[in-house]
C-alpha positions in Angstrom: 83.0 13.8 16.1 80.0 14.8 18.2 77.8 14.8 15.1 79.2 11.4 14.0 78.2 9.9 17.3 74.7 11.4 17.2 74.3 10.0 13.7 75.5 6.6 14.7 73.2 6.5 17.7 70.2 7.3 15.5 71.2 4.5 13.1 71.6 2.0 16.0 68.4 2.8 17.8 66.0 0.6 15.8 68.5 -2.3 15.4 67.1 -4.3 18.4 64.4 -5.6 16.0 67.1 -7.5 14.0 68.7 -10.3 16.0 72.2 -11.2 15.2 74.6 -13.5 17.1 73.6 -14.9 20.5 73.2 -12.3 23.2 75.0 -13.1 26.4 74.1 -12.1 30.0 70.5 -11.1 29.9 70.6 -10.3 26.2 70.0 -6.6 27.0 71.3 -3.7 24.9 73.3 -1.0 26.6 75.0 2.3 26.0 78.8 2.5 26.6 80.2 5.8 27.8 83.8 6.9 28.4 85.5 10.1 29.1 87.0 10.1 25.6 83.6 9.7 23.9 81.3 12.7 24.0 78.1 10.7 23.6 77.0 7.1 24.1 77.3 4.3 21.6 74.7 1.5 21.1 76.4 -1.9 21.6 75.2 -5.4 22.4 76.8 -8.0 24.5 77.1 -10.9 22.1 78.4 -14.5 21.9 80.1 -15.3 18.6 79.8 -18.7 16.9 83.1 -19.7 18.5 81.8 -18.9 22.0 83.8 -15.6 22.4 82.0 -12.8 24.1 82.3 -9.3 22.6 80.7 -5.9 22.5 78.9 -5.9 19.1 78.0 -2.7 17.4 74.7 -3.2 15.5 74.0 -0.5 13.0 72.8 0.6 9.6 75.0 2.4 7.1 71.9 4.4 6.2 68.4 4.5 7.5 67.1 5.9 4.1 65.2 3.3 2.2 63.3 3.2 -1.1 61.3 0.0 -0.2 57.9 0.1 1.6 58.0 -3.1 3.7 54.8 -3.0 5.7 56.3 -3.8 9.1 59.7 -2.0 8.9 60.5 1.2 10.9 62.8 2.3 8.0 60.1 1.9 5.2 59.9 4.6 2.6 57.5 7.4 3.4 57.6 6.9 7.2 58.1 10.2 8.9 61.3 10.2 10.9 64.7 11.7 10.6 67.1 9.6 8.4 70.9 9.4 8.7 73.6 8.1 6.4 77.4 7.4 6.6 79.7 7.1 3.6 81.9 4.0 3.8 85.1 5.9 4.7 83.3 7.9 7.4 81.8 4.8 9.0 85.0 2.7 8.9 87.0 5.4 10.6 84.4 6.0 13.2 84.2 2.3 14.0 88.0 2.1 14.1 88.0 4.9 16.7 85.4 3.1 18.8 87.3 -0.2 18.5 90.6 1.5 19.6 88.9 3.0 22.6 87.4 -0.4 23.6 83.8 0.6 23.1 83.1 -1.9 20.4 84.9 -5.1 19.4 82.9 -6.2 16.4 80.3 -4.9 14.0 77.0 -6.1 12.5 76.4 -3.8 9.4 73.2 -3.5 7.5 71.5 -0.7 5.6 68.4 0.7 4.1 68.3 0.3 0.3 68.9 3.3 -1.9 69.4 3.2 -5.7 68.8 -0.6 -5.6 70.4 -3.5 -3.9 73.5 -3.6 -6.0 74.4 0.0 -5.3 73.7 -0.4 -1.6 75.7 -3.7 -1.4 78.7 -1.9 -2.9 78.5 0.6 0.0 78.5 -2.2 2.5 81.4 -3.9 0.8 83.4 -0.7 0.6 82.9 -0.2 4.4 84.2 -3.7 5.2 87.0 -3.5 2.7 88.3 -0.2 4.3 88.1 -1.8 7.7 90.0 -4.9 6.7 92.5 -3.7 4.2 93.1 0.0 4.9 92.6 0.1 8.7 93.8 -3.4 9.5 90.8 -4.5 11.5 91.0 -8.2 12.3 87.9 -8.4 14.5 84.4 -9.7 13.9 82.3 -8.5 11.0 78.8 -9.6 10.2 77.8 -8.2 6.8 74.3 -8.1 5.5 73.5 -9.1 1.9 71.0 -6.8 0.2 68.0 -8.1 -1.8 69.1 -8.1 -5.5 72.8 -8.3 -4.8 74.9 -9.9 -7.5 76.7 -13.2 -7.0 80.2 -11.5 -7.3 79.1 -9.2 -4.4 78.0 -12.1 -2.3 81.4 -13.8 -2.9 83.2 -10.6 -2.0 81.2 -10.3 1.2 82.2 -13.8 2.1 85.9 -12.9 1.6 85.6 -9.9 4.1 83.2 -11.1 6.8 83.0 -13.7 9.5 79.2 -14.0 9.0 76.9 -13.1 6.2 73.1 -13.0 6.2 70.1 -12.1 4.2 66.6 -11.9 5.8 64.0 -14.1 4.2 61.5 -12.4 6.5 58.7 -14.9 5.6 58.7 -18.7 4.8 57.5 -18.4 1.2 56.6 -15.9 -1.5 52.9 -15.8 -0.6 53.6 -14.8 2.9 56.4 -12.4 1.9 53.8 -10.4 -0.2 52.0 -9.6 3.0 55.1 -8.1 4.6 57.3 -6.8 1.8 55.3 -6.6 -1.4 58.2 -5.3 -3.5 60.6 -8.1 -2.6 60.9 -11.4 -4.5 61.3 -14.4 -2.2 63.1 -16.8 -4.6 65.0 -14.5 -6.9 66.2 -11.8 -4.4 66.3 -13.5 -1.0 66.7 -17.2 -1.3 69.0 -17.2 -4.3 71.9 -15.4 -2.4 71.7 -18.1 0.3 72.0 -20.7 -2.4 75.0 -18.9 -3.9 76.7 -18.9 -0.5 76.5 -22.7 -0.2 77.6 -23.1 -3.9 80.7 -21.0 -3.3 81.6 -23.0 -0.2 81.2 -26.3 -2.2 82.8 -25.3 -5.5 85.7 -23.2 -4.1 87.2 -25.3 -1.3 90.7 -23.9 -2.0 89.5 -20.3 -1.5 88.6 -19.0 1.9 87.6 -15.8 3.6 89.9 -13.2 5.2 90.8 -15.5 8.2 91.2 -18.8 6.2 87.5 -19.9 6.6 84.4 -19.2 4.7 81.9 -17.3 6.9 78.8 -18.8 8.4 75.4 -17.8 7.0 72.2 -17.0 8.8 68.7 -15.6 8.1 65.8 -14.0 10.0 62.1 -14.5 9.9 59.4 -12.1 11.2 57.3 -14.5 13.3 53.6 -13.7 13.1 53.7 -10.8 10.8 52.0 -12.5 7.8 49.7 -15.0 9.4 52.1 -17.9 8.7 52.0 -21.0 10.8 55.0 -22.5 12.7 54.9 -25.4 10.3 55.5 -23.1 7.4 58.4 -21.3 9.1 60.0 -24.6 10.2 59.5 -26.3 6.8 61.7 -23.6 5.3 64.1 -23.7 8.2 64.6 -27.4 7.8 65.4 -26.9 4.1 67.9 -24.2 4.9 69.7 -26.3 7.5 69.8 -29.5 5.4 70.4 -28.0 1.9 72.0 -24.6 2.3 74.3 -25.1 5.3 72.6 -22.4 7.3 74.2 -21.9 10.7 71.1 -20.5 12.3 67.6 -19.2 11.6 66.6 -16.2 13.8 63.0 -15.6 14.7 61.8 -12.1 15.6 58.4 -11.8 17.1 56.3 -9.3 15.1 55.9 -6.0 17.0 53.8 -3.3 15.4 55.5 0.0 14.5 53.6 3.2 14.4 53.0 4.8 11.0 53.3 1.5 9.2 50.5 -0.4 7.4 50.6 -3.1 10.2 50.5 -0.7 13.1 47.1 -2.0 14.3 48.1 -5.7 14.0 48.5 -7.3 17.5 52.1 -8.3 18.5 53.2 -11.8 18.4 53.6 -13.4 21.9 57.3 -13.8 22.8 56.6 -17.4 23.9 55.9 -18.2 20.2 59.3 -16.9 19.2 60.8 -19.0 22.0 59.1 -22.2 20.8 60.3 -21.6 17.3 63.9 -21.5 18.5 63.4 -24.6 20.5 62.0 -26.5 17.5 64.6 -25.2 15.1 67.4 -26.4 17.5 65.7 -29.9 17.6 66.0 -30.0 13.8 69.5 -28.6 13.7 71.2 -30.2 16.7 69.1 -33.1 17.9 68.3 -35.1 14.7 64.5 -34.4 14.7 62.6 -34.5 11.4 59.9 -32.0 10.7 57.3 -34.7 10.8 58.3 -35.7 14.4 57.6 -32.2 15.8 54.3 -31.9 17.8 52.3 -29.5 15.8 48.7 -28.7 16.6 45.9 -29.0 14.0 46.5 -25.4 12.8 50.2 -25.9 12.3 51.2 -24.1 15.5 53.5 -25.4 18.3 52.0 -25.5 21.7 52.8 -22.5 23.8 52.2 -24.5 27.0 54.8 -27.3 26.5 58.2 -27.1 24.8 58.4 -29.3 21.7 61.0 -31.7 23.0 58.9 -32.5 26.2 55.7 -32.8 24.1 57.5 -35.3 21.9 58.7 -37.3 24.9 55.3 -37.4 26.5 53.9 -38.9 23.4 56.6 -41.3 22.5 58.6 -42.2 25.7 56.1 -42.2 28.6 55.3 -45.8 28.0 58.6 -46.8 26.4 61.4 -45.3 28.6 65.0 -45.5 27.4 67.7 -47.5 29.1 70.4 -45.0 29.9 73.1 -47.7 30.0 72.5 -48.9 26.4 71.0 -46.0 24.4 73.0 -44.5 21.6 73.8 -40.8 21.6 71.1 -40.0 19.0 68.5 -41.5 21.3 69.9 -40.0 24.5 69.7 -36.4 23.2 66.0 -36.9 22.6 65.3 -37.3 26.3 64.2 -34.0 28.1 66.9 -32.9 30.4 69.7 -34.4 28.3 71.5 -32.3 25.7 74.5 -32.9 23.5 77.1 -32.3 26.3 75.4 -34.4 28.9 74.8 -37.2 26.4 78.5 -37.3 25.8 79.1 -37.3 29.5 76.8 -40.3 29.9 78.7 -42.2 27.2 82.0 -41.4 29.0 80.6 -42.4 32.3 79.3 -45.7 30.9 82.8 -46.6 29.7 84.0 -46.5 33.3 81.1 -48.2 35.0 77.4 -48.9 34.8 75.2 -46.0 35.8 73.0 -47.1 38.7 71.1 -44.1 40.1 69.9 -40.6 39.4 72.6 -39.0 41.6 75.2 -40.2 39.1 73.3 -38.5 36.3 73.0 -35.3 38.2 76.8 -35.2 38.7 77.5 -35.3 35.0 75.0 -32.5 34.1 71.7 -34.2 33.4 68.6 -32.3 34.6 67.5 -35.4 36.4 64.0 -34.6 37.4 63.2 -33.6 33.8 64.7 -36.7 32.4 63.6 -39.3 35.0 60.1 -40.0 33.7 61.6 -41.2 30.4 64.5 -43.3 31.7 65.3 -46.8 32.8 68.4 -47.2 35.0 69.7 -50.7 34.9 66.3 -52.0 33.8 64.3 -50.1 36.4 62.2 -47.0 36.2 64.2 -44.0 37.5 63.2 -42.7 40.9 62.2 -39.1 41.1 59.8 -36.7 42.8 56.9 -35.7 40.5 56.2 -32.0 40.4 52.8 -30.8 41.6 52.4 -28.4 38.6 
């Protein structure tokens, strides 16, 4: 068992570069130790799509890989010690960790050996053993490998709570600068299309828990010289056409002994702005054309995109809080979906007459005030100095 834990730790160590699920608390990774476990296990505090908080083990099945992606720590030819689990080995090790309370769910990916189809079979075998041999009923996020077959994608959907395949770049031209031996449309985008087709054409079939799994993807932000407009154009398509639950953005960070080791890292603020903009598209009804891009297709790093839109569109045309529809309210800085619903409920009881009433129901009043009318009058607020 000691050797298994050492192998597992080596497979987990580089997984911080691949976001999966929403991290809770500070989003930090940590190592769990117990008296019954001879070494530490790399787990992440994560928030699942249903809001549940769990300890999520993020790991590879194998760090051996035949691809030479320019940014990846697992690329072929890079000098570091590789490790591999066979499906039965991994499933039984995870089951032990689960029974000891060290991990409650798993995000399982892998380097590619003998092609995407062969590697996908290994991932499917691991999940199948967990579900159907060991009786695991917890959370599984299963990675789809480039080149996987449609039947394998469908099987992954039957076993997992979430499935994903990394697009890495917004289009084929940009992907060539990151991963020259991957095909954007045929290998990466096509499985995401299959996932949506399976949901639509097989409504009577479901996954292991009676629901088809959610689907997500990841982009490497800043690795291929792409603009925010390029990334968000693809993101908008994925949300609108392929039912994607979330696009993750990972700020490029150079890895030693890779072709991009001398390329500067992407500022984390850019990653943050991409998330804000993608949520405006997914949850707030914004069209791509409405987002405040700069001339070069980048988002401002100084102002968040929702505030930038409001400054341009609402400063001279503030919104009457007592009459605006939900779709308008959520466009106001300081008002999100929950506080917009709270405003609508409050209005059914009585007219809103002051900022104090908005604060009580969860509105970030000082942020919202410059763009509001309350009963026909400009909202009173204290402007900030900076």
